[in-house]
C-alpha positions as CSV (number, residue, x, y, z in Angstrom):
1,M,0.0,0.0,0.0
2,N,2.8,2.4,0.8
3,R,4.3,1.9,-2.7
4,F,0.9,2.6,-4.3
5,T,0.6,5.8,-2.2
6,R,3.9,7.1,-3.4
7,L,3.1,6.3,-7.0
8,L,-0.2,8.0,-6.7
9,G,1.4,11.1,-5.2
10,M,4.0,11.3,-8.0
11,A,1.3,10.9,-10.6
12,I,-0.7,13.8,-9.1
13,A,2.4,15.9,-8.8
14,L,3.3,15.4,-12.5
15,A,-0.3,16.1,-13.5
16,V,-0.4,19.4,-11.6
17,V,3.1,20.7,-12.5
18,Q,3.1,21.9,-16.1
19,P,6.0,23.6,-18.0
20,A,5.6,27.3,-18.5
21,S,5.2,26.8,-22.3
22,A,2.1,24.6,-21.7
23,Q,0.6,27.2,-19.3
24,S,1.1,30.0,-21.8
25,R,-0.5,27.9,-24.5
26,M,-3.5,27.4,-22.3
27,T,-3.9,31.1,-21.7
28,D,-3.3,32.3,-25.3
29,P,-6.9,31.7,-26.5
30,L,-8.2,33.7,-23.5
31,K,-5.7,36.5,-24.2
32,I,-6.6,36.6,-27.9
33,A,-10.3,36.6,-27.1
34,R,-9.8,39.5,-24.7
35,E,-7.4,41.6,-26.8
36,C,-9.1,40.9,-30.1
37,K,-12.7,41.2,-29.1
38,N,-13.4,44.3,-31.2
39,E,-11.6,43.0,-34.2
40,T,-13.3,39.7,-34.0
41,E,-16.7,41.4,-34.0
42,L,-15.7,43.7,-36.8
43,F,-13.8,41.4,-39.2
44,C,-15.0,37.9,-38.3
45,K,-18.6,38.3,-37.3
46,G,-19.9,35.5,-39.4
47,V,-17.1,33.1,-38.7
48,R,-18.1,30.0,-36.6
49,P,-15.8,29.5,-33.5
50,G,-13.6,26.4,-33.3
51,G,-11.0,24.8,-35.4
52,Q,-8.8,28.0,-35.4
53,R,-11.2,29.6,-37.8
54,I,-11.4,32.9,-35.9
55,I,-7.6,33.1,-35.5
56,S,-7.2,32.4,-39.3
57,C,-9.7,35.2,-40.0
58,L,-7.8,37.6,-37.8
59,K,-4.5,36.7,-39.4
60,E,-5.9,37.5,-42.8
61,R,-6.4,41.1,-41.5
62,I,-3.2,41.3,-39.5
63,L,-2.3,44.8,-40.9
64,E,-5.7,46.2,-39.7
65,L,-5.5,44.9,-36.1
66,S,-4.8,46.9,-33.0
67,P,-1.2,46.5,-31.6
68,A,-2.6,44.6,-28.6
69,C,-4.5,42.1,-30.7
70,S,-1.6,41.7,-33.1
71,T,0.8,40.9,-30.1
72,A,-1.7,38.4,-28.7
73,L,-1.9,36.6,-32.0
74,K,1.9,36.5,-32.3
75,S,2.2,35.1,-28.8
76,A,0.1,32.1,-29.8
77,E,2.4,31.1,-32.6
């Protein structure tokens, strides 16, 4: 039982601890959604969410985006 408890503890620790790159990838969609809200409503209004469709739509208009939105998109690459 003691060995099982140690293995379970290690499994939980590994599941909880994530590299910084994985954590930033998880927050990128939220950052893009927040920083690109106006651009998404303006340029990608009819685009269905999911499958990177909105990000692709925004990238097509990269020169027209605000600096904050453009930076958020670049951080997701």
